[in-house]
C-alpha positions in Angstrom: -69.6 2.5 -14.1 -66.6 1.4 -15.7 -64.0 1.1 -12.6 -61.7 4.4 -11.8 -58.1 3.2 -13.3 -55.0 4.3 -11.5 -52.5 5.9 -12.5 -48.7 5.7 -9.8 -45.8 7.1 -10.3 -43.7 5.8 -6.9 -41.1 8.1 -5.4 -38.4 8.5 -7.3 -35.6 9.8 -5.3 -35.4 10.5 -1.4 -36.0 13.4 -1.4 -38.8 13.2 -3.4 -38.4 16.1 -5.5 -41.4 16.9 -7.5 -40.6 15.8 -10.8 -43.9 16.5 -13.6 -45.1 12.5 -14.1 -44.6 13.0 -18.0 -45.1 8.8 -18.6 -48.0 8.7 -16.6 -48.7 12.2 -18.7 -48.4 10.7 -21.7 -50.5 7.6 -20.9 -53.5 9.6 -19.6 -53.6 11.5 -22.6 -54.8 8.4 -24.6 -57.4 7.6 -21.8 -59.0 10.8 -22.1 -63.2 10.4 -22.6 -62.4 7.0 -22.4 -62.0 5.7 -19.5 -61.9 7.5 -16.0 -58.5 7.5 -14.1 -56.7 9.3 -11.2 -52.8 10.1 -11.6 -50.8 8.9 -7.5 -47.6 10.3 -7.7 -45.0 9.5 -4.7 -43.0 11.9 -4.7 -46.2 14.2 -3.7 -48.2 12.2 -1.4 -47.5 11.8 2.1 -48.7 8.2 2.0 -49.4 7.0 -1.7 -50.0 3.7 -1.0 -53.1 4.6 1.9 -54.5 7.3 -1.5 -54.5 4.0 -4.0 -56.0 1.9 -1.3 -58.8 4.5 -0.1 -59.1 5.3 -4.2 -59.7 1.4 -4.5 -62.0 0.7 -1.8 -64.2 4.0 -2.4 -64.7 3.3 -6.7 -64.1 0.0 -7.2 -60.6 0.0 -9.8 -59.3 -2.5 -10.3 -56.3 -1.5 -12.4 -53.4 -0.1 -11.9 -50.5 1.3 -14.0 -47.4 1.8 -12.2 -44.4 3.5 -14.3 -41.3 1.7 -12.7 -37.2 3.3 -13.0 -34.5 1.1 -11.1 -33.4 2.5 -7.9 -35.3 3.6 -5.0 -38.9 3.9 -7.3 -37.8 0.3 -7.9 -38.4 -0.7 -4.2 -41.1 1.5 -3.7 -43.1 -0.4 -6.3 -42.3 -3.8 -5.3 -43.6 -3.3 -1.4 -46.5 -0.9 -2.4 -47.5 -3.1 -5.4 -46.9 -6.0 -2.6 -49.0 -4.9 -0.5 -52.1 -3.7 -2.8 -51.9 -7.1 -4.3 -52.4 -8.3 -0.6 -54.7 -5.8 0.5 -57.2 -6.6 -2.9 -55.8 -10.2 -4.5 -58.1 -8.8 -7.9 -56.3 -5.9 -8.2 -54.8 -5.9 -12.3 -51.0 -5.0 -11.5 -49.5 -3.5 -14.8 -45.5 -1.8 -14.6 -43.9 -0.1 -17.7 -40.5 2.1 -17.7 -37.4 1.3 -18.1 -36.6 -1.2 -15.2 -39.4 -3.3 -16.8 -38.8 -3.1 -20.4 -35.2 -4.2 -19.2 -35.9 -7.2 -16.4 -39.3 -8.2 -17.9 -38.4 -11.7 -16.7 -37.6 -10.3 -13.1 -40.9 -8.7 -12.9 -43.1 -11.3 -13.9 -41.5 -13.7 -11.7 -43.3 -11.5 -8.6 -47.1 -11.8 -8.3 -47.3 -8.5 -7.3 -47.7 -8.1 -11.5 -49.6 -9.0 -13.5 -48.4 -7.6 -16.6 -45.6 -5.5 -18.4 -45.9 -2.7 -21.0 -42.4 -2.8 -22.7 -40.8 0.5 -24.7 -42.5 3.1 -25.2 -46.3 2.4 -24.0 -48.8 4.6 -24.5 -50.6 2.7 -27.4 -50.2 -0.3 -25.7 -51.0 0.6 -22.3 -54.3 2.2 -24.0 -55.3 -1.4 -25.8 -54.3 -3.1 -23.0 -56.9 -1.5 -20.7 -59.3 -1.1 -23.8 -59.3 -5.7 -23.8 -59.4 -6.0 -20.0 -62.4 -4.1 -19.6 -64.4 -5.6 -22.5 -63.4 -8.9 -21.1 -61.1 -9.7 -24.3 -57.4 -11.7 -24.4 -54.8 -9.2 -24.7 -52.2 -11.7 -24.8 -51.4 -10.9 -28.7 -50.8 -7.0 -28.3 -47.4 -6.2 -29.4 -45.2 -4.6 -26.4 -46.7 -7.5 -24.1 -45.4 -10.0 -21.4 -46.9 -12.0 -19.5 -47.8 -15.5 -17.7 -48.9 -17.6 -20.1 -52.3 -18.8 -19.1 -52.2 -22.4 -17.6 -48.6 -23.0 -17.4 -47.6 -19.8 -16.6 -44.8 -19.6 -18.7 -43.1 -16.0 -18.8 -43.8 -14.3 -22.2 -42.8 -11.6 -24.5 -44.3 -10.1 -27.4 -41.8 -8.1 -29.7 -41.7 -4.5 -29.1 -45.1 -2.5 -30.6 -43.6 0.2 -32.9 -42.6 3.4 -31.3 -45.3 5.9 -31.2 -45.0 9.3 -33.3 -45.0 12.2 -30.5 -45.9 14.8 -32.6 -49.6 12.6 -33.5 -50.4 12.1 -29.5 -52.4 14.2 -27.5 -51.1 16.7 -25.3 -50.2 16.3 -21.8 -53.6 16.5 -19.1 -51.7 18.5 -17.0 -55.5 19.2 -15.9 -54.8 15.7 -13.9 -52.5 17.2 -11.3 -52.0 19.9 -9.4 -49.1 21.7 -11.7 -48.1 24.1 -9.7 -45.9 22.0 -6.9 -43.7 21.1 -9.9 -42.3 24.3 -10.5 -39.5 24.6 -9.0 -36.2 26.9 -8.4 -33.0 25.7 -10.0 -29.8 26.9 -11.8 -32.2 27.5 -15.3 -34.6 30.0 -13.2 -37.1 30.5 -10.1 -40.2 28.5 -12.0 -38.7 25.5 -13.6 -40.7 23.0 -15.1 -40.4 19.6 -17.7 -41.0 18.5 -21.0 -40.7 15.5 -23.2 -41.0 16.3 -27.2 -39.8 13.3 -28.7 -38.9 9.8 -28.6 -35.1 7.6 -28.5 -31.9 8.3 -29.9 -30.4 7.0 -33.0 -27.2 5.9 -31.7 -25.9 2.7 -31.0 -24.4 3.3 -27.9 -23.6 0.0 -26.2 -24.0 1.0 -21.9 -27.1 2.9 -23.2 -30.7 1.5 -22.1 -32.5 3.5 -24.2 -31.0 1.0 -27.1 -33.2 -1.5 -25.9 -36.4 0.2 -25.9 -35.9 2.2 -29.6 -33.4 0.4 -31.8 -32.1 3.4 -33.8 -35.1 4.9 -34.0 -35.8 9.3 -33.1 -39.6 10.4 -33.7 -39.8 13.8 -31.9 -42.6 17.4 -32.1 -42.3 19.7 -34.6 -40.2 23.0 -33.6 -43.9 24.3 -34.2 -45.6 22.3 -31.6 -42.5 22.2 -29.0 -42.5 25.9 -29.0 -46.4 25.8 -28.4 -46.0 23.7 -25.4 -43.0 26.1 -24.4 -45.3 29.2 -24.8 -49.0 27.6 -22.9 -46.6 27.5 -20.1 -44.8 30.1 -19.6 -48.2 32.4 -20.1 -50.3 30.1 -17.9 -47.9 28.9 -15.4 -45.1 32.1 -15.3 -42.7 29.4 -16.1 -39.1 31.0 -16.6 -37.1 27.7 -17.6 -37.5 24.4 -19.5 -35.8 21.4 -19.0 -36.4 19.0 -21.6 -35.6 15.5 -21.0 -35.8 13.8 -24.0 -33.2 11.5 -24.7 -31.8 13.3 -27.1 -33.1 16.7 -28.0 -30.4 18.0 -30.7 -30.6 15.2 -33.3 -32.2 17.3 -36.2 -30.4 21.0 -35.8 -33.1 22.9 -38.1 -36.2 21.7 -35.6 -33.4 22.9 -33.5 -33.1 26.5 -34.9 -36.6 27.0 -35.8 -37.4 26.4 -32.1 -35.1 28.4 -30.9 -36.3 31.1 -33.2 -40.1 30.3 -32.2 -38.7 31.4 -28.7 -36.8 33.4 -28.2 -39.0 36.5 -27.2 -40.0 34.6 -24.2 -37.1 35.3 -22.7 -36.8 31.9 -20.4 -33.6 29.8 -20.2 -33.8 25.8 -21.3 -32.0 23.1 -21.1 -31.0 19.8 -23.2 -29.5 16.8 -23.9 -27.2 16.4 -27.1 -24.4 14.1 -28.3 -21.2 15.7 -29.1 -20.5 15.1 -32.6 -24.2 16.5 -33.8 -23.8 19.3 -32.1 -20.3 20.2 -33.7 -22.3 19.7 -37.5 -24.3 22.6 -36.2 -24.1 25.8 -38.3 -22.5 28.6 -36.1 -26.7 30.8 -37.1 -27.6 27.8 -35.0 -25.2 28.3 -32.2 -26.1 32.0 -32.0 -29.6 31.1 -31.9 -30.0 28.6 -29.5 -27.6 31.0 -27.0 -30.2 34.3 -27.7 -33.3 31.7 -26.9 -31.8 31.2 -23.7 -30.3 28.2 -24.4 -28.3 28.0 -20.2 -26.5 24.4 -20.4 -26.5 20.8 -22.9 -25.6 17.9 -20.8 -23.4 15.6 -23.5 -22.2 12.2 -22.7 -18.7 12.2 -22.9 -18.6 9.1 -21.5 -14.0 8.4 -21.4 -10.9 9.9 -21.6 -10.1 6.7 -23.7 -10.6 6.8 -27.9 -9.8 3.4 -27.5 -13.1 3.0 -24.5 -14.9 5.5 -26.6 -14.5 2.4 -29.3 -16.0 -0.1 -27.3 -18.7 1.6 -25.8 -20.1 2.5 -29.4 -19.4 5.6 -29.3 -17.8 9.0 -31.0 -15.6 7.0 -34.1 -12.2 8.9 -34.3 -10.3 10.4 -31.8 -13.9 11.0 -30.1 -11.9 13.0 -26.7 -10.7 15.6 -28.7 -14.1 16.1 -30.3 -15.4 16.5 -26.7 -12.6 19.4 -26.2 -13.4 21.0 -29.2 -17.6 21.4 -28.1 -15.9 22.8 -24.7 -15.0 25.6 -25.9 -17.3 25.9 -28.7 -20.4 26.4 -25.4 -17.6 28.7 -23.4 -17.2 31.0 -27.2 -21.7 31.0 -27.1 -21.9 31.7 -23.1 -23.6 27.9 -23.0 -22.6 25.8 -20.3 -21.4 22.6 -21.3 -22.7 19.4 -18.6 -20.1 16.1 -19.1 -20.9 12.6 -18.0 -18.1 10.6 -17.6 -18.8 6.6 -17.4 -15.5 5.5 -14.8 -14.2 2.0 -14.4 -14.5 0.5 -17.1 -13.6 -3.2 -18.3 -10.9 -4.8 -19.3 -8.8 -2.5 -17.3 -10.3 -0.1 -15.1 -7.1 1.2 -13.4 -5.9 2.4 -17.2 -9.5 3.4 -17.8 -9.8 5.8 -14.6 -6.0 6.9 -14.9 -6.8 8.5 -18.3 -10.5 9.8 -18.1 -8.8 11.9 -14.9 -6.4 13.7 -17.0 -8.7 14.0 -19.5 -11.2 15.6 -17.1 -8.0 17.7 -16.1 -7.7 18.6 -20.5 -11.2 19.6 -20.2 -11.4 21.9 -17.3 -8.1 24.3 -18.9 -10.2 24.2 -21.7 -13.5 25.4 -20.5 -13.7 25.8 -16.3 -17.3 26.2 -16.0 -17.5 22.7 -17.4 -19.9 20.5 -15.4 -18.3 17.2 -15.2 -20.7 14.6 -13.3 -18.5 11.4 -12.3 -20.2 7.7 -12.7 -19.2 4.4 -12.2 -20.1 1.6 -15.0 -23.1 -0.3 -14.6 -23.6 -3.1 -17.4 -27.1 -3.2 -19.0 -27.9 -6.5 -21.2 -26.6 -5.2 -24.5 -25.3 -7.5 -26.3 -21.8 -5.8 -27.0 -17.6 -5.0 -26.0 -18.9 -3.3 -22.6 -21.0 -6.2 -21.5 -19.5 -9.4 -22.9 -16.6 -8.1 -20.7 -18.4 -7.3 -18.0 -20.1 -10.9 -18.0 -16.6 -12.8 -18.7 -15.8 -11.8 -15.4 -18.1 -13.0 -14.1 -20.9 -10.3 -13.4 -25.0 -10.9 -13.1 -28.1 -9.4 -12.4 -30.0 -10.4 -10.2 -33.1 -12.7 -11.0 -35.4 -11.8 -8.7 -37.1 -8.3 -7.0 -35.9 -9.0 -3.7 -32.4 -8.9 -5.1 -33.0 -5.3 -7.6 -34.4 -3.9 -4.1 -31.8 -4.7 -1.7 -29.1 -2.0 -0.5 -26.2 -3.2 -2.7 -28.4 -3.3 -6.0 -30.2 0.2 -5.9 -27.3 1.7 -5.0 -26.0 -0.4 -8.3 -28.6 1.2 -10.2 -27.4 5.0 -9.5 -23.7 4.3 -11.0 -22.4 5.3 -7.2 -21.5 2.1 -6.0 -18.7 -0.6 -6.9 -21.2 -3.6 -7.3 -19.2 -5.7 -10.4 -16.3 -8.2 -10.3 -13.7 -6.1 -11.6 -13.6 -2.9 -9.6 -11.7 -3.0 -6.1 -12.3 -0.8 -3.5 -9.3 1.2 -3.7 -9.9 2.1 -7.0 -13.7 3.1 -6.8 -11.9 5.5 -3.2 -10.0 6.6 -6.0 -12.5 8.2 -7.9 -14.4 9.9 -5.2 -11.6 11.5 -3.4 -10.8 12.6 -6.9 -14.3 13.9 -7.3 -14.6 15.8 -3.7 -11.5 17.4 -4.8 -12.8 18.5 -8.8 -16.0 19.6 -6.7 -14.1 21.7 -4.6 -11.1 23.0 -6.9 -15.0 23.9 -9.4 -18.0 24.3 -7.7 -20.8 23.4 -9.0 -22.6 26.4 -11.5 -25.8 24.8 -10.8 -25.5 24.8 -6.5 -27.5 28.1 -6.1 -26.8 28.7 -2.5 -22.8 28.5 -3.3 -22.1 32.3 -3.9 -19.1 34.3 -3.5 -17.0 34.2 -0.6 -18.2 30.5 -0.3 -16.9 29.7 -3.5 -13.2 31.7 -3.0 -12.9 29.1 0.2 -13.7 26.0 -1.2 -10.7 27.1 -4.3 -8.7 27.8 -1.8 -8.4 25.2 0.4 -8.4 22.4 -2.1 -5.6 23.8 -4.8 -2.8 22.4 -3.6 -3.8 19.2 -4.1 -5.6 20.2 -7.4 -2.3 21.1 -8.8 0.1 18.5 -6.9 -2.6 15.9 -8.2 -2.8 15.0 -4.2 -6.1 13.4 -3.9 -5.5 10.8 -1.3 -7.1 11.4 2.5 -9.0 14.4 1.7 -10.3 14.9 4.8 -10.3 18.9 5.0 -12.5 18.4 2.6 -14.7 16.5 4.2 -14.8 18.4 7.8 -15.6 21.8 5.2 -18.2 19.4 3.1 -20.4 19.0 6.4 -19.9 23.4 7.1 -20.4 24.6 3.3 -22.4 21.2 2.3 -21.1 22.0 -1.4 -23.1 19.8 -4.0 -22.0 16.9 -6.5 -22.7 18.3 -9.4 -26.0 16.9 -11.5 -27.7 17.4 -14.6 -30.3 19.5 -14.5 -33.4 17.3 -14.6 -32.7 14.2 -12.5 
């Protein structure tokens, strides 16, 4: 009997919010009918380590595939894989995902990882499993990183081509208790996620996706995507869909056709877009999107400085003005824009922060309903102006998994700390103080608990600070936050 293959999704958030593990569903889709496998989701399992240990002992499972994002998921992956290696030395452990793709060498320096699948790994992982079970040498597979037999030298093969999501089998939803992933959100009472495309055709030099896809974008057809949404709506009574695509809106004709196909379902939906792409959309497409239930679009505005945007390789001439235009356009159609900003960029983080704060105030005047999500700049290992500036200031990534899972670097991975040599503590506090005032004066619409009088109280208490630009020492807002617990705007899906 072929041993059971285990696919593991370590807990990806502190609250263990149930997020559909689509990367593992994608792997499972290619394993169906070829290998028996089980999915263990750390966001749902009370003790996933014990569950995996039991499966290995009871079934003879000898291969564990782990999806790994930086942050809390990385910490769980490291600790659990080390324990499992001690308990089961012959267990082959394969990592894949954003973190191993970028830092495969760090992963393979640790003996708890045997192989790394880099990039979009469905086809590579399936081929690796077939080779290992057949007793063949897998080291020639594209997209695979490993320790060379004999020397132990870390080797990475060139990335494999991105698999076309329109040609892959449907997700094996039956492998999960799907009902446990349906949750209430701003979008609806029964929200679920889908991933309809891979990659992004742009080259923003602060984005980790660039290293994985190198400008490629491949998508399910509008018909395929609509069929999945219809299945989820009809079978599971889903009333809202979050698209976790890196860039859902690349192709206008596909977006328009998809919107037309789902209008009768009466669902709400959310996705990520690029501002300059949406500005090219025709009015008819905007009307179709609004009619079909598009409630919110996440967009990377990134900075209030055109010079910073140029260094990011994002947006072209007068990109900040484009953000203002799209804010007005979304307001026209009743769609809420979520704008993310990356603050504290080198070489002059103070000027960058000042310009961006003032720009956010302009943006709110254009569209008061715009959601603002603030991050601190965190480098990615991608050559360009920003990363070169970061390294010139002495920035270096950790070289061990132990350092990566330290408290400092876990915060760094979530873009919430100042572990960069060019960002002073005082500037970090200024950013957080502004954020606190902003979120009180413009409470996020994604907080389902914050209604009516509570929103008015927050706005009234914070009004003087916002209008006078007095952000320092917001002690009364900190105290009020303990009582009302208003949340920071977050992207719908993550």
